[in-house]
C-alpha positions, -999 to +999 in steps of 0.1 A: +000+000+000+028+024+007+043+020-028+008+022-044-001+054-026+034+068-032+028+063-069-005+080-067+011+109-048+039+113-072+016+114-103-007+138-086+021+161-077+035+159-112+001+167-127-001+199-106+032+213-122+030+250-128+054+278-135+065+279-099+074+241-098+091+240-132+127+249-120+125+217-098+119+195-128+145+213-148+170+206-121+162+169-122+165+168-160+197+189-160+215+165-137+205+135-156+218+150-188+250+161-171+256+125-159+248+110-193+269+135-213+298+141-189+304+118-159+292+105-126+304+127-099+314+098-076+339+116-053+311+140-043+287+111-038+312+090-017+319+120+005+282+125+012+279+086+017+306+084+044+295+117+060+260+102+064+275+070+079+294+094+104+263+115+112+242+083+118+269+071+142+271+104+161+232+103+164+235+066+177+261+076+204+292+063+185+325+081+182+343+087+149+378+070+148+385+074+113+372+092+082+387+087+048+375+095+013+392+092-019+381+099-056+359+067-058+358+049-023+358+058+012+355+046+047+345+056+082+354+038+114+329+041+143+329+027+180+296+010+172+274-001+145+236-008+139+213-010+110+206+027+110+244+035+108+249+009+082+221+017+058+215+055+064+234+065+032+210+046+011+179+063+024+189+096+040+193+122+010+221+143+027+227+167-002+190+176-008+186+181+029+217+203+031+201+224+001+170+229+021+185+238+053+207+264+036+176+279+018+156+281+052+187+294+070+190+323+045+153+329+050+163+342+085+184+369+071+169+379+037+139+378+015+142+344-003+114+349-027+138+361-054+160+330-052+131+305-048+134+294-084+171+287-078+163+268-046+139+246-065+165+242-093+192+229-070+168+208-049+159+190-082+196+186-091+206+173-056+176+148-054+184+134-090+220+132-080+214+114-048+189+089-060+208+082-094+241+075-076+225+056-048+208+033-072+241+030-091+260+022-059+235-005-050+236-019-085+273-023-086+273-039-052+279-027-016+292-045+014+268-025+036+238-043+019+251-077+028+255-071+066+219-076+075+211-096+044+207-083+009+171-090+004+161-074+039+183-045+032+169-037-002+133-040+011+142-019+041+158+008+021+131+009-006+103+015+020+123+039+040+132+058+008+096+062-001+089+078+034+119+100+030+110+112-005+076+121+008+090+141+037+116+159+016+089+167-011+067+180+017+095+201+030+102+216-003+065+219-015+044+223+017+013+235-002+013+205-026+024+176-005+006+168+027+023+142+048-006+136+072-030+128+043-005+105+027-001+083+057-038+084+064-044+071+029-017+043+034-033+032+066-068+033+053-057+014+020-039-010+040-069-018+061-092-020+031-067-044+014-065-068+043-102-067+048-108-077+013-083-105+016-100-117+048-135-116+032-121-134+002-106-162+023-137-164+044-160-168+014-138-195-001-138-214+031-174-210+034-180-222-002-157-253+004-175-261+036-208-263+017-193-288-008 
């Protein structure tokens, strides 16, 4: 139900695109064209990836013992580990969140209406960058995904990513994306789905009993 409602939300949001939202989509297209025509900025992605591990570790009460990043690989050594620390880089879009935080920080000191279109543009770029390279990283293989089992990790990352995308989009477009409505729909659709299954199974058993 989460996936179904997310798809509905996404197409509903895309269908509401107007001149105010267009810079966001331009940013997404711009990044994909950049990656196809030029290169994958892996060093930037790897830095954000390892930084996310480190931040997740700090939030979990761990200490950073070593932080190393090169052009195409990196590592961070922490005093503890858990599923949040291990998988955080695959569902926490650090660069889009940084873009959002910078924009709202600027709003404290200046009128940001003049740079709103640029904010949407860079929000689109950062989202496309994060998800394109996260998908690529998972595709080529990551040791992180094997620690808790590849299947479990993929399912976990997929579902948490859906939630994160909804939250980030709601943060960027508070008048278009309503988090409460989304989760209410997920809950109600889930209840109805399992209710139909229960009724179907009950009718099948009742039919077999009459035979």
